[in-house]
N, C-alpha and C positions, 0 to 999 in steps of 0.2 A: 287442887290436884284432881284430874279426871277420874271418874269411877270406872276402873278397868275390871271387866268380868274375867275371872279366872276360869280357863277351860276345864271341863270335866276330864278326869283321868279316863283313859281308854286303852284297851288291849285289842282293838279291832285289827283283824288280820294277823295276829301274833299267836293265836292258840294253836298248839301242835296236836294235842289229843283231847277229845276226839276232833279230828279234822273234818272240814266241810267238803262236800262234793263240788266238783266243777259244775258249771251249768250244763244242761243237756246238750249234747253235741249235734242234735238234729238240726239246729239253726244253721250249722255249717254245710248242710247238704242242700241240694236243689231237688225238692220233692223226693227226699229219701235217697238221693244218688250222689256219689262223688266220682270225679275223675282222678285217679290216684294210681300209685305204683303198689302193687301187692307184694309184700315182702316174703310171701310164701313161694309164689311161682315166678316172681320177677316181672310180671306183665303190667304195663301201663294200660289202663282201660277203665271201664265203668264198674264201680262198686255199687250195687243196687240193693234196694229193699231194706234200708235202715228204717227201723221202727221208731216211732215217736217215743214210746214208753220203754224201749230196751235196745239201746245201740250195741250193747255188749254181745248179744246173741244174734245179731242181724248184720246187715251190710255185707252182701255176698259178692265175691269176685266172680265175674262172668267167665273167667278163664279156668280157674281151679276150684271154685266153690268155697274157698276159705271165708270164714266170717270173722268179725272183729276180735273176739277172744283169741282165736288162733293167731291172728296177726300180732296181738299183744305178746303172746308167747314167743313168736319168732323174732320180734324186735329185741327182746331180752336175750334170747338164745344167740342171735347174730352178734350182738354187742359184746357179750361175755366170752364168746369164742373167737373174737377177732375177725369176723367175717364182714363182707360188704353188706350194705343195707338191704340189697334185694337181688344180688347176682347169684351165680352158682356157688354152692358150698365147696370149700377147698380145705380138706383135712388130711393130716398124715394117715397112713394106712392103719395104724394101731389105735386111732381115735375111736372111742366106743360110746354108743348112745343106747339107753334103754327107755323105750316109750311105753307107757301103760295103756295104749290103745293101738289098734291095728287097722284103722280105717281113716278115711277123710284126708284133707289136704296136707296137714303137717306130716302124717304118716307117709303119704305118697312121696313127699320131698325127702324125708330122712331115710326112707327105705333104700335109697340109692347108695347109701354109705356102706362100705364093706363091714364095718363093726357095729351094725345096727341090730338090735333085738327088740321085739315088741310082744305084747301079750294082751289078753282080755281076761276078765273074771267070769267064769261060767257057773259059779255056785259053790256052796260049802262042802258038797259031797265029793268033790274031785281034789286029789292032792295036787300041789303045785308041780309044774314041770311038763306033764303030758300035753299032747295036742288034742284039741277038739276040732275035728276036721283038719283044716290047714293052719289053725291058729293056736298058739301056745296058751295054756291056762296058767295063771299065777294068782295066788292069794297074796296081796301085798303085806299082810300080817305075817306070812310064813313063806318068804321067797325061796325058790330052789336055786337061785342064781348064786354064783361064787362070790366070795368076799373080795372087795377091792378091784372089781372088774370094769367099772364104768366111769367115763369122764363126765357124762351128763345123764341124769334121769329126768324125764319129762312126764308130768301128769297134769291134765287139764280138767278141773272140776270132778275129781275122783275122790279125794280124801274125806269129803263130807259124807260119803256113802260107805265108809269103813267103820265097823263096830268099834274097833280100838284104833283110832287114827295114829296114836303115838307109838303103838307097836309097829305100824307100817312105816312111820318115820324112822324108827330105829333100824328097821330092815333096809331102808334106803341108805341110811348112814353106813351100814355094813357093806353094801355092795358098791358104794362109790369108792373111787380111788382117792387117796389123799389129794386135796385140792379140787376134787370133783364137786359138782353142784347139782342140786335138785331144783329145777325150774318148774314152778307150779302155779296154777290158779285154783281158786275155790271161793264160794260165798264167804264173806268176811264181815263181821259186825264191827264197823269202824268206830262205833261209839261205846262198845262194851269192853269192860276189863276182863271178864271171865268168859270162857267158852260157853256157848249155849248147847248143853248136852240134852238132846231131845229124846234119846232112847239108849238103853244099854242092854247087853246080853250077859246072862249069868246062869250057869247050870242048865244050859240048853234052852232057856226061856228068854224072851225079849220083854223088857219092861218099858212101857212108853210113858215118858214124863210130860210130854206136851202133845199137841195135835200132830198127827202124822203129816209129813210132807214127802211127796214123791216127785222125783225129776225124771225126765225122759231118759231112756236107756237105748242106745243104738243096737245093743246086743239082744235085748228083750223089749222091743218097742211096745208090745201089748201089755207089759206088766209095770214098767217104771221101776225106779230104784229108790229105796228109803233114804232119807237124810237123817243120819245119826247125830252129827255134831256140826254146828256152825261156829267156827273159832272167833275169839276176840283177841285182845292184847295178850292174854294168857298163852296163846300159841307160841309167841316169841320166847317166853320164858322156858316153856317146855322144850322147844327146839334147842335152845342154848344148853339146857340141862343134858340133853342127849349128846351134845358136843358140837352142834352146828354153830356157824355164824349166820344168823338169819337177817334178811333184808326185805324191804318191800318197795316196789317201784310204782309210782302213780303216773301213768303215761298219757301223753296227748301228742298225736302226730298225724294231722289230717293228710299230709302228703303221702302217707302210707295207710290211709283209711282207718286210723285208730282214733276214735272219738268217744265221747260219752262221759258221764259224771264219775264212774267208778272203773277206770281202766287199770286195775290192780294186778300186778304180777309179783309173786314171792320167789325168793331165792334162798336156799339153805345150803351153805358151803361147808364142806368137810375140810378142816384145816390140814395143811401139809404136815 
């Protein structure tokens, strides 16, 4: 009888958590450029400036200026609201969107909707609701917006900069209509079970648990903004405890210039 070698047991390609990134998407470009349809402005043209080390924050539409993370958001937004992949938005008059930023390409598109509200955060000394110049100020931990008001809330790399992110998630839950969704991006530890809490505030003082990280801030470009928390799998548990049905989408769509190893968009749905 021939000596048959028994193959080794393997789970290759079957692990769900922590999952592995895709290969860098830079190899799909030609010298950092793609010819693609931008799902923000709907223009087919050159998407330029993809960086070798960070496709998520690069790859700029030459028509509207959108970059890859914004197109990730719009892909999920269009799919979950029944829109075309890249054409004009078509919503009923009473459809409402709250966007936690007031500038750049996604804002420019959504601001055409009659039920659109946007805001920025200008600091802890201002109560939520008034305008600073022409822009509404809102602290996401203490929104002035009415309950059950919005079909969609959009936030793009915002919640990692909030001292108590789950207070802000509870406020988003409150202002969403039943069946409404929070579509958001943020840095996420794909291999960590618990949130990475880097600092916390108590009694008017900030305690730093780890080395400070600051991200660029379009409202205060000279200062930057502190990273308080980078979530892990724990975020899904906490969102479910608030009442959401959370989901995560790992996107890859070169035809709409969405590439890169971590094209993650999160959705928290408020049940009907």
